[in-house]
Legacy VTK file of the C-alpha trace (Angstrom):
# vtk DataFile Version 3.0
C-alpha trace
ASCII
DATASET POLYDATA
POINTS 126 float
48.530 38.572 106.069
47.633 35.203 107.728
46.338 34.995 111.198
49.391 32.977 112.362
51.781 35.437 111.080
49.905 38.420 112.771
49.933 36.461 116.055
53.753 35.741 115.766
54.401 39.515 114.890
52.224 40.543 117.985
53.727 38.121 120.259
57.318 39.399 119.115
56.314 43.005 119.791
55.158 42.166 123.314
58.135 40.164 124.205
60.402 43.021 123.056
58.493 45.485 125.143
58.776 43.220 128.049
62.507 42.852 127.306
62.957 46.782 127.080
61.188 47.174 130.379
63.231 44.687 132.168
66.464 46.300 130.749
65.393 49.680 131.861
64.280 48.347 135.301
67.528 46.579 135.762
69.546 49.725 134.927
67.745 51.865 137.156
68.014 49.242 140.072
71.883 49.249 139.683
71.845 52.994 139.605
69.936 53.208 142.942
71.852 50.375 144.418
75.191 52.352 144.021
73.904 55.358 145.345
72.649 53.583 148.479
75.894 51.967 148.848
77.812 55.372 148.558
75.288 56.641 151.195
75.948 53.734 153.309
79.649 54.042 153.000
80.251 57.755 153.214
77.417 59.998 154.181
75.838 58.136 157.031
78.991 57.350 158.990
80.022 61.151 158.548
76.680 62.228 159.696
76.805 59.873 162.846
80.307 61.185 163.851
79.307 64.899 163.307
76.349 64.449 165.611
78.519 62.849 168.139
81.084 65.608 167.732
78.182 68.143 168.250
76.797 66.472 171.310
80.384 66.363 172.934
80.841 69.814 172.370
77.794 70.914 173.903
78.700 68.715 176.963
82.154 70.252 176.961
80.574 73.722 176.957
78.356 72.964 179.907
80.936 71.147 182.000
83.532 74.004 181.197
80.883 76.580 182.512
80.510 74.307 185.473
84.003 74.115 186.135
84.651 77.843 185.641
81.665 78.821 188.086
82.101 76.140 190.857
85.660 74.617 190.186
84.604 71.365 191.355
87.032 68.416 190.715
84.190 66.260 189.375
83.353 68.789 186.674
87.116 68.877 185.795
87.187 64.928 185.455
84.120 65.119 183.134
85.491 67.905 181.103
88.878 66.159 180.747
86.934 62.869 179.695
84.677 64.768 177.088
87.821 66.502 175.766
89.520 63.041 175.113
86.323 61.822 173.663
86.113 64.673 171.387
89.639 64.266 170.207
89.266 60.546 169.383
85.834 61.337 167.466
87.614 64.238 165.488
90.544 61.707 164.644
87.907 59.201 163.610
86.298 61.735 161.479
89.468 62.719 159.836
90.297 59.187 158.998
86.914 58.662 157.576
86.915 61.837 155.417
90.492 61.270 153.934
89.275 58.832 151.284
86.243 60.900 150.176
87.782 64.064 148.602
89.963 66.774 149.303
87.422 69.363 150.263
86.113 67.077 152.988
89.565 66.123 153.882
90.491 70.088 154.480
87.419 70.486 156.458
88.219 67.449 158.710
91.627 68.771 159.358
90.466 72.201 160.126
88.053 70.644 162.554
90.892 68.743 164.122
92.963 71.953 164.641
89.995 73.609 166.157
89.497 70.636 168.542
93.312 70.871 169.551
92.700 74.642 170.100
89.988 73.859 172.499
91.933 71.292 174.292
94.825 73.617 174.684
92.537 76.301 176.058
91.228 73.948 178.718
94.979 73.258 179.616
95.618 77.059 180.043
92.488 77.483 182.317
93.445 74.557 184.448
LINES 1 127
126 0 1 2 3 4 5 6 7 8 9 10 11 12 13 14 15 16 17 18 19 20 21 22 23 24 25 26 27 28 29 30 31 32 33 34 35 36 37 38 39 40 41 42 43 44 45 46 47 48 49 50 51 52 53 54 55 56 57 58 59 60 61 62 63 64 65 66 67 68 69 70 71 72 73 74 75 76 77 78 79 80 81 82 83 84 85 86 87 88 89 90 91 92 93 94 95 96 97 98 99 100 101 102 103 104 105 106 107 108 109 110 111 112 113 114 115 116 117 118 119 120 121 122 123 124 125
């Protein structure tokens, strides 16, 4: 085999390996990018809203205990404000979870029902 042909075949093989590597890297990049987009659109907003609900629920429990123990009007105002905030956050969560899937939607609907029960409990105590 002539040297020129050997060089051409070797060069061709190197180019084919580079193309295969580029093709593999591009497909991997697309998959990772899609996963990050899904994470950015679905998981992160849901986690943020869940953390806000948890913080608000703890604040409600604290203000509720303060209100029961001392009966101050200030605690009642803070409690009412926190209840409204929790209701808004719960509805936001329900709206977000509606497009994800049925299981998530059911959990969000159940959460809104629990929020409404908590709100009605506060109304009974007042």
